[in-house]
C-alpha positions in Angstrom: -36.9 -22.5 35.5 -36.5 -19.7 38.0 -37.8 -16.2 37.2 -34.3 -14.8 37.1 -33.1 -17.4 34.7 -36.2 -16.8 32.5 -35.5 -13.1 32.6 -31.9 -13.6 31.4 -33.1 -15.8 28.5 -35.7 -13.2 27.5 -33.0 -10.6 27.5 -30.7 -12.8 25.4 -33.4 -13.5 22.9 -34.3 -9.8 22.6 -30.7 -8.8 22.2 -30.1 -11.5 19.6 -33.0 -10.4 17.5 -32.0 -6.7 17.8 -28.4 -7.4 16.7 -29.5 -9.6 13.8 -31.3 -6.7 12.2 -28.0 -5.2 11.0 -27.1 -8.1 8.7 -30.7 -8.8 7.9 -31.3 -5.2 6.9 -28.2 -5.3 4.8 -29.5 -8.4 3.0 -32.9 -6.7 2.4 -31.2 -3.6 0.8 -29.1 -5.9 -1.4 -32.2 -7.8 -2.5 -34.0 -4.6 -3.6 -31.0 -3.0 -5.3 -29.8 -6.2 -7.0 -33.1 -6.8 -8.6 -32.7 -3.7 -10.9 -31.9 -4.9 -14.4 -28.3 -4.3 -15.5 -27.6 -1.6 -18.0 -26.9 -2.3 -21.6 -23.3 -2.4 -22.9 -22.6 -0.9 -26.3 -19.9 -2.9 -28.1 -17.2 -1.4 -30.2 -17.6 -2.0 -34.0 -14.0 -3.4 -33.9 -12.3 -4.7 -30.8 -9.1 -2.8 -29.7 -8.0 -4.1 -26.3 -5.1 -6.5 -26.2 -5.8 -9.1 -23.5 -3.5 -11.5 -21.7 -5.3 -14.2 -19.8 -3.5 -15.8 -16.8 -4.8 -19.3 -15.8 -3.2 -20.4 -12.5 -3.5 -24.0 -11.5 -1.9 -26.8 -9.5 -2.2 -30.4 -10.8 -5.1 -29.4 -13.1 -4.4 -31.7 -16.1 -8.0 -32.9 -15.9 -9.6 -29.5 -16.4 -7.1 -27.1 -18.0 -7.8 -28.1 -21.6 -11.5 -27.2 -21.2 -10.5 -23.8 -19.8 -8.1 -23.0 -22.6 -10.5 -24.3 -25.2 -13.2 -22.0 -23.8 -10.9 -19.0 -24.1 -9.8 -19.8 -27.6 -13.4 -20.2 -28.8 -14.4 -16.7 -27.6 -15.6 -14.3 -30.3 -12.5 -12.2 -30.2 -9.6 -11.7 -32.6 -6.9 -14.3 -31.7 -4.2 -11.8 -32.4 -5.5 -9.6 -29.6 -5.4 -12.4 -27.0 -2.6 -14.3 -25.3 -3.3 -17.2 -23.0 -0.8 -18.2 -20.3 -1.3 -21.1 -18.0 0.8 -21.0 -14.8 1.5 -24.6 -13.7 2.4 -23.9 -10.1 4.3 -26.6 -8.2 2.6 -29.3 -10.3 3.3 -33.0 -10.2 1.2 -33.9 -13.2 0.9 -33.0 -16.8 -0.8 -29.6 -16.4 1.8 -27.8 -18.5 1.8 -30.4 -21.3 -2.0 -30.5 -21.5 -2.1 -26.7 -21.6 0.4 -26.4 -24.4 -1.5 -29.1 -26.4 -4.7 -27.2 -26.0 -3.1 -24.0 -27.5 -1.9 -22.0 -24.6 1.5 -21.0 -23.3 2.6 -22.8 -20.1 4.9 -21.3 -17.5 6.1 -23.7 -14.9 6.7 -22.4 -11.4 8.5 -24.4 -8.7 8.6 -22.6 -5.3 7.3 -25.0 -2.5 8.1 -22.3 0.1 5.5 -20.0 -1.5 3.0 -22.4 -2.9 -0.2 -20.4 -3.1 -2.5 -19.0 -5.8 -1.7 -15.5 -4.8 2.1 -16.1 -5.1 1.6 -17.7 -8.5 -0.4 -14.7 -9.7 2.1 -12.2 -8.4 5.0 -14.1 -10.1 3.1 -14.2 -13.4 2.0 -10.5 -13.3 5.6 -9.4 -12.6 7.0 -11.4 -15.5 4.3 -10.2 -17.9 5.0 -6.5 -16.9 8.7 -7.0 -17.4 8.8 -9.0 -20.6 5.7 -8.1 -22.7 4.8 -4.5 -23.4 2.1 -5.4 -25.9 -1.0 -5.9 -23.7 -3.5 -3.5 -22.3 -5.5 -5.6 -19.8 -5.2 -8.9 -17.9 -7.9 -11.4 -17.1 -7.5 -14.1 -14.4 -9.5 -17.3 -15.0 -9.4 -20.4 -12.7 -8.1 -23.6 -14.3 -11.5 -25.2 -14.0 -13.3 -22.2 -15.5 -15.0 -21.4 -18.7 -16.0 -18.0 -20.3 -19.0 -16.7 -22.2 -18.1 -16.4 -25.9 -18.8 -12.6 -25.8 -16.9 -11.9 -22.6 -13.9 -10.2 -24.2 -16.1 -8.0 -26.5 -17.9 -6.7 -23.4 -14.7 -6.2 -21.5 -13.2 -4.4 -24.5 -16.2 -2.0 -24.4 -15.6 -1.0 -20.8 -11.9 -1.3 -19.9 -11.0 2.2 -21.2 -13.2 3.8 -18.6 -12.7 1.3 -15.7 -9.4 0.4 -14.2 -10.6 -2.9 -12.6 -13.6 -5.0 -13.6 -15.1 -8.1 -12.1 -17.1 -10.4 -14.4 -20.2 -12.2 -13.2 -19.3 -15.6 -11.7 -21.6 -18.6 -12.2 -21.6 -22.3 -11.3 -20.3 -24.4 -14.2 -21.7 -27.7 -12.8 -25.1 -27.2 -11.2 -26.6 -30.6 -12.3 -24.6 -33.4 -10.6 -26.3 -33.5 -7.2 -27.9 -31.6 -4.4 -24.5 -30.3 -3.2 -23.8 -28.5 -6.5 -27.4 -27.2 -6.6 -27.0 -25.6 -3.2 -23.7 -24.2 -4.2 -25.6 -22.5 -7.1 -28.0 -21.0 -4.6 -25.2 -19.5 -2.6 -23.3 -18.3 -5.7 -26.3 -16.6 -7.1 -26.7 -14.6 -3.9 -23.0 -13.9 -3.5 -21.6 -13.3 -7.0 -24.7 -12.3 -9.0 -27.2 -10.4 -6.7 -24.7 -8.8 -4.3 -22.4 -7.3 -6.9 -25.3 -6.1 -9.0 -26.7 -4.3 -6.0 -23.3 -2.7 -5.1 -23.0 -1.5 -8.7 -26.4 0.2 -8.5 -25.7 1.7 -5.1 -22.3 3.0 -6.1 -20.3 0.5 -4.1 -17.2 -1.5 -5.1 -17.5 -4.9 -6.9 -15.7 -7.5 -4.7 -13.0 -9.5 -6.5 -13.8 -13.2 -6.5 -10.6 -14.9 -7.7 -11.8 -15.7 -11.2 -13.1 -13.3 -13.9 -11.0 -10.5 -12.4 -9.8 -7.9 -15.0 -7.0 -5.4 -14.4 -5.7 -2.7 -16.7 -1.9 -2.8 -17.1 -1.4 0.6 -15.5 -3.1 -0.6 -12.3 -0.9 -3.7 -11.9 2.2 -1.5 -12.5 1.1 1.1 -10.0 -0.2 -1.3 -7.3 1.8 -4.5 -7.6 0.1 -7.8 -6.5 1.4 -8.8 -3.1 -1.6 -10.8 -1.9 -0.6 -14.4 -1.0 -3.1 -15.4 1.7 -6.0 -17.8 1.6 -8.3 -15.1 0.3 -5.9 -13.3 -2.0 -8.6 -11.8 -4.1 -10.3 -10.0 -1.2 -6.9 -9.0 0.2 -5.9 -7.2 -3.1 -9.5 -5.8 -3.3 -9.0 -4.1 0.0 -5.6 -2.7 -1.1 -7.2 -1.3 -4.3 -9.9 0.4 -2.2 -7.4 1.8 0.2 -5.5 3.3 -2.8 -8.7 4.9 -4.1 -9.5 2.5 -6.9 -13.1 1.2 -7.1 -13.5 -2.0 -9.1 -16.7 -2.2 -11.1 -19.0 -5.1 -11.9 -20.0 -6.3 -15.3 -22.9 -8.7 -15.4 -22.9 -8.9 -19.2 -19.4 -10.6 -19.0 -19.7 -14.0 -17.4 -17.4 -16.8 -16.3 -18.2 -20.1 -14.6 -16.2 -22.6 -12.5 -16.8 -25.9 -10.9 -18.3 -26.5 -7.4 -17.5 -29.3 -4.9 -19.5 -32.4 -5.6 -18.9 -34.2 -2.2 -19.4 -33.1 1.4 -15.7 -33.6 2.2 -14.6 -31.4 -0.7 -17.1 -28.7 0.3 -16.0 -28.9 3.9 -12.3 -28.3 2.9 -13.2 -25.5 0.6 -15.4 -23.8 3.3 -12.8 -24.2 6.0 -10.1 -22.6 4.0 -12.4 -19.7 3.0 -13.6 -19.1 6.5 -10.1 -19.3 7.9 -8.9 -16.8 5.2 -11.7 -14.4 5.9 -11.1 -14.5 9.7 -7.4 -14.0 9.2 -7.9 -11.0 6.9 -10.5 -9.5 9.3 -7.9 -9.7 12.2 -5.2 -8.3 10.0 -6.9 -5.6 8.0 -10.4 -4.8 9.3 -9.4 -2.3 12.0 -6.9 -0.3 10.0 -9.3 -0.3 6.9 -12.2 0.8 9.1 -10.2 3.7 10.6 -9.0 4.8 7.1 -12.6 4.8 5.8 -13.8 6.9 8.6 -10.8 9.3 8.5 -11.3 10.1 4.8 -15.1 9.7 4.9 -15.0 6.9 2.3 -18.4 5.1 2.2 -17.2 2.6 -0.5 -14.3 1.3 1.7 -16.5 1.4 4.8 -19.3 -0.7 3.2 -16.7 -3.2 1.9 -15.0 -3.7 5.3 -18.3 -3.9 7.2 -20.1 -6.2 4.8 -17.2 -8.6 3.9 -15.2 -8.7 7.1 -17.4 -7.7 10.0 -21.0 -8.8 9.2 -21.8 -12.5 9.5 -22.2 -14.5 6.3 -25.6 -15.3 4.8 -25.6 -18.8 6.3 -24.7 -17.6 9.8 -27.3 -14.8 9.6 -30.0 -17.3 8.6 -29.0 -19.6 11.4 -29.1 -16.7 13.9 -32.6 -15.7 12.8 -33.8 -19.3 13.2 -32.1 -19.7 16.6 -33.4 -16.4 18.1 -36.9 -17.1 16.7 -36.9 -20.6 18.2 -35.8 -19.2 21.6 -38.6 -16.7 21.4 -41.1 -19.5 20.7 -39.7 -21.6 23.5 -40.1 -18.7 26.0 -43.5 -17.7 24.5 -42.3 -14.1 24.2 -43.4 -11.5 21.6 -40.5 -12.0 19.3 -42.1 -14.4 16.9 -43.3 -11.6 14.6 -39.9 -10.1 14.5 -38.3 -13.4 13.8 -40.8 -14.1 11.0 -40.1 -10.8 9.4 -36.4 -11.4 9.6 -36.8 -14.9 8.1 -38.9 -13.4 5.3 -36.1 -10.8 4.5 -33.5 -13.5 4.3 -35.7 -15.7 2.1 -36.5 -12.8 -0.2 -32.7 -12.2 -0.5 -32.1 -15.8 -1.6 -35.0 -15.8 -4.0 -33.8 -12.5 -5.5 -30.5 -14.0 -6.2 -32.0 -17.0 -8.0 -34.2 -14.7 -10.0 -31.3 -12.4 -11.0 -29.4 -15.4 -12.2 -32.3 -17.0 -14.0 -32.0 -20.2 -11.9 -33.7 -23.4 -13.0 -36.6 -25.0 -11.3 -34.3 -27.7 -9.9 -32.3 -25.1 -8.1 -35.4 -23.6 -6.6 -36.4 -27.1 -5.4 -33.0 -27.5 -3.7 -33.9 -24.6 -1.4 -35.7 -27.1 0.8 -32.4 -28.4 2.1 -30.8 -24.9 2.5 -31.6 -24.5 6.2 -29.6 -27.7 7.0 -26.7 -26.4 5.0 -26.8 -23.0 6.7 -26.6 -24.8 10.1 -23.7 -26.9 8.8 -21.8 -23.9 7.6 -22.4 -22.1 10.9 -21.0 -25.1 12.8 -17.9 -25.1 10.6 -17.4 -21.4 11.3 -17.6 -22.0 15.1 -15.3 -25.1 14.8 -12.6 -23.2 12.9 -12.1 -20.9 16.0 -10.8 -24.0 17.8 -9.1 -25.9 15.0 -7.8 -23.7 12.1 -7.2 -25.7 8.9 -4.0 -26.1 6.9 -3.4 -23.3 4.4 -2.2 -25.1 1.3 -3.5 -24.4 -2.2 -5.1 -27.6 -3.6 -6.0 -28.6 -7.1 -9.5 -28.6 -8.4 -9.4 -32.3 -8.1 -9.0 -31.9 -4.3 -11.8 -29.4 -4.0 -13.6 -29.4 -7.3 -13.7 -25.7 -7.9 -12.2 -24.2 -4.8 -8.9 -23.3 -6.4 -7.4 -22.5 -3.0 
């Protein structure tokens, strides 16, 4: 190798490690802030909030009865809760199974707008027009379940908070290594990160299930999000309108994760494509708006969710730049080791915050390979974007979109 080529590689390795400090530092901050115990919630002696629960699903006859049963078993007065399953463009018995389980079932047939976001918008508009007797609305995926005290906790907070996000957990961590690794990722993304944002004064990101909206919010800011990441799309809209969703770790929901590599790949591809599309369409304008009105909450949301690389890509970048430094025998090994330590602490902090089992900790041994696989998928999507259809849980086991 020539001296010039070696100099270029040295410069690339140094630049890569320097640039990686931004996402790595962000992960370190989240690890520290997310480790602070959540505050206690004082329940009302008697519940007051009238909830309507919307359960969107396509061809979900295998799972929807469990979701409805979980809702109806919650410790909350039945007269204060209405459960509506939206059977969207279904070709199976989702509606019939939902009715038999004790829910209402609304059947929607609109192949031209067949997406979870479109189904939610249709249901929200109908509920606002036809039913004046509800105060707040909860969205639960058709493969989801809820903690029995979820509604009591939401009832205690909804008067003071316009939009809440419940803590999302994995409902099926045990089947295999794939689901255990999904739990590792989920604990970092939907347990640790929102807890950290809550403590730092940021906005809780909406994650598609366990989202709670007061009636006045949905009337003031109608749901128009119909993309692949409709939850993040509406989240950005709320932030732009000055509404900051809050996180509630004492209210928990769970849904199913992919149990096969092919299902996980389809889920990941759709999510990555949706995130990239939203970044292209909304990042620049949202960033300008945050700077113009000096809004740190919107700024952090845009940077962390649309501009910074994901946890897997960040971890792969750290390994790659460190390996290059080792190959070139440059003084970047200590920097790479420190960055790898921060990423590892972030992941472990997520598992600790979620109270993960020993089996999930053991699954960490395979996480570097999964991080590389996810990074490869992200790069591949730039050349071959996936189809944008909303699939059933059977197709993705938990993706929901």
